[in-house]
C-alpha positions in Angstrom: 95.9 47.6 105.0 99.1 49.5 104.3 97.5 51.3 101.3 94.6 52.5 103.6 97.2 53.8 106.1 99.2 55.4 103.2 96.0 57.0 101.9 95.0 58.3 105.3 98.5 59.9 105.9 98.3 61.4 102.5 94.8 62.9 103.2 96.1 64.2 106.7 99.1 65.9 105.0 97.0 67.4 102.2 94.5 68.7 104.7 97.4 70.2 106.9 98.7 72.1 103.7 95.2 73.4 102.8 94.6 74.4 106.5 98.0 76.4 106.4 97.1 78.1 103.3 93.9 79.1 104.5 95.5 80.5 107.6 98.0 82.4 105.4 95.2 83.8 103.4 93.2 84.9 106.4 96.3 86.5 107.9 96.7 88.5 104.5 93.2 89.5 104.7 93.3 90.9 108.1 95.2 93.9 107.4 94.5 96.8 109.8 92.9 100.2 109.5 95.6 102.8 110.1 95.0 106.3 111.4 97.7 108.9 111.4 98.1 112.4 112.9 101.0 114.8 112.5 102.1 118.1 113.7 104.1 120.1 111.1 106.5 123.0 111.1 108.0 124.4 107.9 109.7 127.3 106.3 109.9 128.3 102.6 110.7 131.5 100.7 107.0 132.1 99.9 105.1 131.5 103.1 108.2 131.8 105.3 107.4 130.1 108.8 104.0 128.1 109.1 102.5 125.2 110.9 100.1 122.5 109.9 97.9 119.7 111.4 97.7 116.6 109.1 95.4 113.8 109.4 95.3 110.6 107.4 93.7 107.1 107.1 94.2 103.9 105.3 91.3 101.6 105.0 92.0 98.1 103.4 88.8 96.9 102.2 90.2 93.5 101.2 93.6 92.0 100.2 93.1 93.5 96.9 91.8 97.0 97.5 92.6 99.9 99.8 91.6 103.5 100.3 93.6 106.4 101.5 92.3 109.8 102.7 94.3 112.7 104.1 93.6 116.5 105.1 96.2 119.2 105.9 95.1 122.4 107.7 97.8 125.1 107.6 98.4 128.4 109.5 99.1 130.1 106.2 95.3 129.8 105.2 95.9 126.9 102.9 93.9 123.6 103.1 94.6 120.4 101.2 92.6 117.3 100.8 93.4 114.1 99.0 91.8 110.7 98.3 93.3 107.6 96.8 91.7 104.4 95.5 94.3 101.6 95.2 93.7 98.3 93.6 96.3 95.7 94.7 97.7 92.7 92.6 99.8 90.3 94.9 102.8 88.8 93.3 105.2 86.3 94.9 107.1 89.0 96.6 105.1 92.2 97.4 102.3 93.9 95.5 101.6 95.6 92.1 99.3 98.3 92.5 97.3 101.1 90.7 96.9 104.5 92.3 93.9 106.6 91.3 94.5 109.9 93.2 92.5 113.1 93.6 94.0 116.2 95.3 92.0 119.4 96.0 94.0 122.4 97.5 92.1 125.5 98.7 94.8 128.5 98.7 92.4 130.7 100.6 95.3 133.3 101.0 95.3 133.9 97.3 91.7 132.9 96.6 92.8 130.1 94.4 91.6 126.4 93.8 93.9 123.8 92.7 92.5 120.5 91.4 94.7 117.5 90.4 93.8 114.1 89.2 96.6 111.4 88.7 97.0 107.8 87.7 100.0 105.7 88.4 101.4 102.1 88.3 103.7 100.9 91.0 105.3 98.1 92.9 105.8 97.7 96.6 107.5 95.4 99.1 109.4 95.2 102.3 112.4 97.3 101.1 111.1 99.5 98.2 108.0 101.3 97.0 108.3 102.6 93.4 105.7 104.2 91.1 105.3 106.2 88.0 102.3 107.8 86.2 100.5 110.8 84.8 98.6 113.7 86.4 96.4 116.6 85.1 95.9 119.9 86.9 93.2 122.7 86.8 93.7 126.0 88.8 90.9 128.6 89.1 90.3 131.9 90.9 87.6 131.9 93.6 85.7 134.7 91.8 85.8 133.3 88.3 82.5 133.1 86.2 82.0 129.4 86.0 79.9 129.8 82.8 83.0 131.1 81.1 86.1 129.4 79.9 88.3 132.2 80.8 90.2 132.8 84.1 91.4 129.3 84.6 94.6 127.5 83.9 94.7 123.9 82.7 97.9 121.6 82.7 96.6 118.6 80.8 99.7 116.5 81.0 102.4 115.8 83.7 104.5 113.0 85.0 104.7 111.8 88.5 107.3 109.5 90.0 108.1 108.1 93.3 111.1 106.0 94.7 111.2 105.1 98.4 113.6 102.6 100.1 113.7 101.2 103.6 116.6 100.0 105.6 114.5 97.2 107.2 111.3 95.3 106.4 108.3 97.4 106.9 107.0 95.1 109.6 110.1 95.7 111.8 109.6 97.6 115.2 111.7 100.4 113.9 112.7 101.7 110.4 114.3 104.3 108.3 113.3 105.3 104.8 114.5 107.8 102.2 112.3 109.0 99.2 112.6 111.0 96.1 109.4 111.9 94.5 107.5 115.0 93.0 104.5 114.4 95.1 103.1 113.7 98.7 99.8 113.5 100.3 99.2 117.3 99.9 101.3 118.4 97.0 101.8 117.5 93.4 104.9 119.3 91.8 105.8 119.4 88.2 108.3 116.8 87.0 111.5 118.9 87.6 110.4 120.0 91.1 111.8 117.0 93.2 111.0 116.5 96.9 113.5 114.7 99.2 112.2 112.9 102.2 113.8 111.1 105.1 111.6 109.2 107.5 111.8 107.2 110.6 109.4 105.0 112.6 109.3 103.2 115.9 106.6 100.8 117.3 106.6 100.5 121.2 103.4 98.4 120.7 101.6 96.4 118.2 99.0 99.0 117.5 101.0 102.2 118.0 103.9 103.7 115.9 105.8 106.9 116.4 106.6 108.7 113.3 109.1 111.5 112.2 109.7 113.0 108.6 111.7 115.6 107.2 111.2 117.0 103.6 113.5 119.3 101.7 112.4 121.1 98.5 115.1 122.6 96.3 114.6 124.5 93.2 116.4 124.1 89.8 117.1 120.4 90.1 117.2 119.8 86.4 118.7 123.1 85.4 122.2 122.7 86.8 121.6 125.4 89.6 119.8 123.7 92.4 119.0 126.0 95.4 117.2 125.8 98.6 113.5 126.7 98.6 111.8 125.1 101.8 112.1 122.6 104.3 109.4 120.9 106.8 109.5 118.5 109.6 106.6 116.3 111.0 106.1 114.4 114.1 103.3 112.2 114.6 101.6 108.8 115.6 99.9 106.1 113.7 97.3 103.8 115.5 96.3 100.5 113.8 93.2 98.6 114.8 
């Protein structure tokens, strides 16, 4: 009789553990779709004063794969579109990931196309997001003859990098972050052209987050003569459902 009781208790404990694991797995699977919208003001030595509307979405298809898409429409007649497919590999703390990113920029003011494809490997968790990889760029004129190999520029090899740190876990109602990188959703700079970004977020509700970001771009970072080139600030909202 005691053996039956012990066996029953063991089975009950085991079923409880399995149920908890399934609940945890389901919780991980139920990651929300996120939509973001920003208003941007910026200034740089090339375009001077400008504004932009930024729209972005993150769509988790499963615990192991998500898609990012973003578009920026600028008053200087420049339009950027990006798409990122990201396989995820969960580890005991955080995720390893692969970014496969395409960026298309229409510089209509100068009648130029800019195509960038990149591939990077990274790691993210509550307090850090880091990645490194390679990219390739093709730039061409609107009026080029597409049957000719002339009149376009190819940069077959470039290095991309990103380091972002957070002061609180990313699930916190508020947070601050600092980022050093040579790319963002709408730009891919060369390896020596760093971008410095400061961000803040506040979530008054479970579904809504208020966002603020400042980005500074100096020139000459690796040439011992760094000078200011441009700055931009963004205010926006993110909605999750």
